[in-house]
C-alpha positions as CSV (number, residue, x, y, z in Angstrom):
1,M,0.0,0.0,0.0
2,P,1.3,3.5,-0.8
3,D,2.5,5.7,2.0
4,T,-0.7,7.6,2.6
5,E,1.2,10.6,4.2
6,R,2.8,11.3,0.9
7,F,-0.4,11.6,-1.1
8,L,-1.5,15.2,-1.9
9,C,-5.0,16.5,-2.8
10,D,-5.4,19.5,-5.1
11,A,-9.1,20.6,-5.0
12,A,-10.8,23.3,-7.0
13,P,-14.5,24.2,-6.7
14,A,-16.7,26.3,-9.0
15,V,-20.4,27.3,-9.3
16,N,-22.4,28.9,-12.1
17,Q,-26.1,29.9,-12.2
18,G,-26.6,28.8,-15.8
19,R,-29.8,30.1,-17.3
20,R,-31.9,29.7,-14.2
21,A,-33.5,32.5,-12.2
22,C,-31.7,31.7,-9.0
23,Q,-28.8,29.6,-7.7
24,E,-30.0,26.4,-5.9
25,D,-26.6,24.6,-5.9
26,T,-24.4,25.0,-2.8
27,L,-20.8,23.7,-2.5
28,A,-18.2,23.8,0.3
29,V,-14.7,22.3,0.2
30,D,-12.0,21.7,2.8
31,F,-8.7,20.1,2.0
32,T,-6.6,21.6,4.8
33,A,-3.0,20.5,4.8
34,G,-2.2,18.1,7.6
35,A,-5.9,17.3,8.4
36,D,-6.9,13.7,8.8
37,L,-9.8,14.2,6.4
38,G,-10.3,16.2,3.2
39,F,-13.8,16.6,1.8
40,A,-16.3,18.3,-0.5
41,V,-20.0,18.7,0.2
42,L,-22.4,19.5,-2.6
43,A,-26.2,19.9,-2.6
44,D,-28.6,20.6,-5.5
45,G,-31.7,22.2,-4.1
46,M,-35.2,21.8,-5.3
47,G,-38.5,23.6,-4.5
48,G,-38.1,26.9,-6.3
49,H,-36.9,30.3,-5.3
50,A,-36.5,30.9,-1.6
51,A,-36.9,27.1,-1.0
52,G,-34.5,25.1,-3.0
53,D,-31.6,27.5,-2.3
54,V,-32.4,27.3,1.4
55,A,-32.5,23.5,1.4
56,S,-29.1,23.2,-0.3
57,K,-27.5,25.7,2.1
58,V,-29.0,23.9,5.1
59,V,-27.7,20.5,3.9
60,V,-24.2,21.7,3.0
61,T,-23.9,23.7,6.2
62,E,-24.9,20.8,8.5
63,V,-22.9,18.1,6.7
64,F,-19.8,20.3,6.3
65,S,-19.9,21.4,9.9
66,E,-20.1,17.9,11.2
67,L,-17.2,16.7,9.0
68,K,-15.1,19.8,9.9
69,M,-15.7,19.2,13.6
70,Q,-14.5,15.6,13.3
71,A,-11.7,16.2,10.8
72,G,-9.0,16.4,13.5
73,D,-10.2,13.4,15.5
74,P,-8.3,10.2,14.7
75,S,-11.3,8.1,15.8
76,A,-13.4,9.6,12.9
77,T,-11.2,8.0,10.3
78,G,-11.1,4.5,8.8
79,E,-14.0,2.3,9.4
80,N,-15.8,5.1,11.3
81,I,-16.1,7.4,8.3
82,G,-19.3,5.6,7.1
83,S,-21.1,6.2,10.4
84,L,-19.8,9.8,10.5
85,L,-21.3,10.4,7.0
86,R,-24.6,8.9,7.9
87,R,-24.8,10.8,11.1
88,A,-24.1,14.1,9.3
89,T,-26.7,13.3,6.6
90,D,-29.3,12.4,9.1
91,G,-28.6,15.6,11.0
92,A,-29.0,17.7,7.9
93,N,-32.3,16.0,7.1
94,D,-33.5,16.7,10.6
95,C,-32.6,20.4,10.2
96,L,-34.7,20.5,7.0
97,A,-37.6,19.0,8.9
98,T,-37.3,21.6,11.6
99,Y,-37.2,24.4,9.0
100,I,-40.2,23.1,7.2
101,R,-42.2,23.0,10.5
102,Q,-41.3,26.6,11.2
103,F,-42.1,27.7,7.7
104,P,-44.9,25.5,6.3
105,E,-44.9,27.3,3.0
106,T,-41.6,25.6,2.2
107,A,-43.0,22.1,2.4
108,G,-41.8,20.1,-0.6
109,M,-38.4,21.7,-0.7
110,G,-35.3,19.4,-0.5
111,A,-31.9,18.8,-1.9
112,T,-29.6,16.1,-3.3
113,L,-26.3,15.4,-1.6
114,V,-22.9,14.2,-2.7
115,A,-20.0,14.3,-0.2
116,P,-16.6,12.6,-1.1
117,V,-14.2,12.2,1.8
118,I,-10.5,11.4,1.4
119,S,-8.5,10.0,4.2
120,G,-4.9,9.3,3.2
121,N,-5.2,7.6,-0.1
122,Q,-8.7,6.2,0.6
123,L,-12.0,7.6,-0.9
124,Y,-15.3,7.3,0.9
125,W,-18.6,9.1,0.0
126,I,-22.2,9.5,0.8
127,S,-24.8,10.5,-1.7
128,V,-28.6,11.0,-2.0
129,G,-30.2,11.8,-5.3
130,D,-28.7,12.2,-8.7
131,S,-25.7,14.5,-8.2
132,P,-22.8,12.5,-9.8
133,L,-19.4,11.5,-8.4
134,Y,-16.9,10.6,-11.1
135,L,-13.4,9.0,-11.0
136,F,-11.1,9.4,-13.9
137,R,-8.3,6.8,-13.7
138,G,-5.8,6.1,-16.5
139,Q,-8.1,5.0,-19.3
140,H,-11.4,5.1,-17.6
141,L,-14.1,7.5,-16.4
142,F,-16.4,5.9,-13.7
143,R,-19.6,7.1,-12.3
144,L,-18.9,5.9,-8.7
145,N,-22.1,6.7,-6.9
146,E,-25.7,5.4,-7.4
147,E,-28.2,7.6,-9.2
148,H,-31.5,7.8,-7.4
149,S,-33.8,8.7,-10.2
150,L,-36.7,7.1,-12.1
151,G,-34.5,7.4,-15.2
152,Q,-31.9,5.0,-13.6
153,Q,-34.6,2.6,-12.7
154,L,-35.9,2.6,-16.2
155,Q,-32.4,2.1,-17.5
156,D,-32.0,-0.9,-15.2
157,R,-35.1,-2.4,-16.8
158,V,-33.6,-1.8,-20.2
159,D,-30.5,-3.6,-19.2
160,E,-32.5,-6.5,-17.9
161,G,-34.4,-6.7,-21.3
162,A,-37.7,-5.8,-19.7
163,L,-38.1,-2.4,-21.4
164,S,-37.0,-0.9,-24.7
165,Q,-34.4,1.9,-24.8
166,E,-36.8,4.0,-26.8
167,L,-39.6,3.8,-24.2
168,A,-37.2,4.5,-21.4
169,D,-35.8,7.6,-23.1
170,L,-39.3,8.9,-23.9
171,H,-40.7,8.4,-20.4
172,P,-42.1,11.8,-19.2
173,D,-41.0,11.4,-15.6
174,R,-37.5,10.0,-16.2
175,N,-35.9,13.0,-14.5
176,C,-37.8,12.6,-11.3
177,L,-35.7,11.8,-8.2
178,T,-36.5,8.7,-6.2
179,S,-34.6,9.9,-3.2
180,A,-33.6,13.3,-1.7
181,L,-33.2,15.0,1.6
182,M,-36.7,16.5,2.4
183,G,-37.0,16.3,6.1
184,N,-38.7,12.9,6.2
185,R,-37.5,9.4,5.7
186,I,-34.7,9.2,3.1
187,P,-35.7,6.3,0.7
188,Q,-32.2,5.6,-0.7
189,V,-28.7,6.4,0.5
190,D,-25.4,5.4,-1.1
191,C,-22.7,5.4,1.5
192,R,-19.3,3.9,0.6
193,E,-18.0,2.4,3.8
194,V,-15.4,0.2,2.2
195,P,-13.1,2.8,0.5
196,V,-11.8,3.0,-3.0
197,E,-8.0,3.0,-2.8
198,L,-6.8,6.0,-4.8
199,R,-3.8,6.0,-7.0
200,H,-1.3,8.6,-8.3
201,D,-2.9,11.0,-10.9
202,D,-6.5,9.9,-10.1
203,I,-9.0,12.7,-10.7
204,I,-12.3,12.9,-8.8
205,V,-15.2,15.2,-9.9
206,A,-18.2,15.8,-7.7
207,A,-21.0,17.8,-9.4
208,S,-24.6,18.8,-9.6
209,D,-26.5,17.4,-12.5
210,G,-25.9,20.7,-14.3
211,L,-22.6,19.3,-15.4
212,Q,-24.5,16.4,-17.2
213,Y,-25.6,18.7,-20.0
214,L,-22.3,17.3,-21.2
215,T,-22.3,13.6,-22.0
216,D,-20.0,11.3,-20.1
217,V,-17.8,11.1,-23.3
218,Q,-17.6,14.9,-23.4
219,I,-16.7,15.1,-19.7
220,A,-14.1,12.4,-20.1
221,R,-12.6,14.1,-23.1
222,V,-12.1,17.4,-21.2
223,I,-10.5,15.6,-18.3
224,F,-8.3,13.5,-20.5
225,E,-7.0,16.5,-22.4
226,N,-6.2,18.3,-19.2
227,R,-5.3,15.4,-16.9
228,F,-1.8,16.7,-16.0
229,R,-3.0,20.2,-15.3
230,P,-3.9,21.6,-11.9
231,A,-7.4,20.9,-10.6
232,S,-8.3,24.6,-11.1
233,E,-7.7,24.3,-14.8
234,I,-9.7,21.1,-15.1
235,T,-12.6,22.7,-13.3
236,D,-12.4,25.8,-15.5
237,R,-12.4,23.8,-18.7
238,L,-15.3,21.6,-17.6
239,M,-17.3,24.7,-16.7
240,Q,-16.5,26.4,-20.0
241,A,-17.4,23.3,-21.9
242,V,-20.9,23.4,-20.3
243,L,-21.3,27.1,-20.9
244,D,-20.2,26.7,-24.5
245,L,-23.2,24.6,-25.2
246,Q,-25.3,27.7,-24.8
247,D,-28.3,25.6,-23.8
248,P,-31.3,28.0,-23.1
249,E,-32.4,25.6,-20.3
250,Q,-29.0,25.2,-18.7
251,D,-29.4,24.3,-15.0
252,N,-27.2,25.6,-12.2
253,I,-23.8,24.0,-12.3
254,A,-21.6,23.2,-9.3
255,L,-18.5,21.1,-9.4
256,C,-15.3,20.3,-7.5
257,T,-12.3,18.6,-9.1
258,I,-9.9,16.8,-6.8
259,R,-6.5,15.6,-8.1
260,V,-4.7,13.0,-6.1
261,S,-0.9,12.7,-6.5
262,D,1.9,10.8,-5.0
263,P,5.2,12.9,-5.4
264,R,7.2,9.6,-5.6
265,A,5.3,8.2,-8.6
266,R,6.3,8.4,-12.2
267,R,3.8,10.0,-14.6
268,Q,2.4,7.7,-17.3
269,D,0.4,8.8,-20.4
270,P,-2.4,6.2,-20.8
271,P,-4.2,5.3,-24.0
272,V,-7.2,7.3,-24.9
273,R,-10.2,5.3,-23.8
274,V,-13.2,6.0,-21.5
275,A,-15.4,3.8,-19.4
276,T,-18.5,4.7,-17.4
277,R,-20.2,2.4,-14.9
278,R,-22.5,0.8,-17.5
279,I,-20.9,1.2,-20.9
280,F,-17.4,1.3,-22.4
281,L,-16.8,4.1,-24.8
282,N,-13.9,5.6,-26.6
283,L,-13.5,9.4,-26.9
284,H,-15.3,9.4,-30.2
285,G,-18.4,7.9,-28.7
286,E,-18.2,4.5,-30.3
287,K,-19.9,1.8,-28.3
288,K,-17.6,-1.1,-27.5
289,Q,-19.2,-3.4,-24.9
290,V,-21.7,-3.2,-22.2
291,I,-20.4,-3.8,-18.7
292,G,-22.1,-4.3,-15.4
293,R,-21.4,-2.5,-12.1
294,A,-19.5,-5.4,-10.7
295,Q,-17.2,-5.5,-13.8
296,A,-16.7,-1.7,-13.6
297,Q,-15.9,-1.9,-9.9
298,A,-13.3,-4.6,-10.6
299,L,-11.4,-2.1,-12.7
300,L,-11.0,0.2,-9.7
């Protein structure tokens, strides 16, 4: 195992309102040198003006505060990170419930959550909703976390042969979330308690779904072309690629790029290929082979 004390994290966040009337994405990042934990916390609010933005701020504030409070405590690392993340998420959800009781007109507001945590060279996360967490490693781009949406459930049925791709793509409710923080029971939570062991030159991107106006292939191409640049430049180029689409319906965009490096490692220039969780693609978008989650995880 690499010497975890030699691993460095270079993190760069960015937010943009897109073409929406208000900003409902909230993002906070802390990779303090010497701390036991480094983390990003991102929430994508829903519920409209003066509701979705409040929900995302509540979620990020509560989760970030809990992680920050525990960041210097050695007992919060290792196998305890999963329970810490769940406790922080439950606390944020409880705060939403309290706020909604105090301001009943905000009933129905909520937020997604994605929070990657790095301890040494180990990556943990918790996520609720559809905000993606990507890992770019060598040849491959992985969607690491689960997507809690009707669209993903429909795609699962397509993969099982129970539904045609055309019907899945045309479903009017495919963008509906199946889980979010809304102050009541959280239907689905993806909490990585067994860490992904990071490697030199791994690149992690946590984002709101505003980034996904780009396809996975487009995201991968931008990262690949800038894979040896600082995290700030990768973030800038991803953001610019989204804005260059000039989509009149562009959602809010929030993203944080995290580069992991080991100063002792020798840099390698990998072949140009890209893989997502479910499908293997090259940078020109040519379909090569369908892979399942277990196969993708085996590549990590």
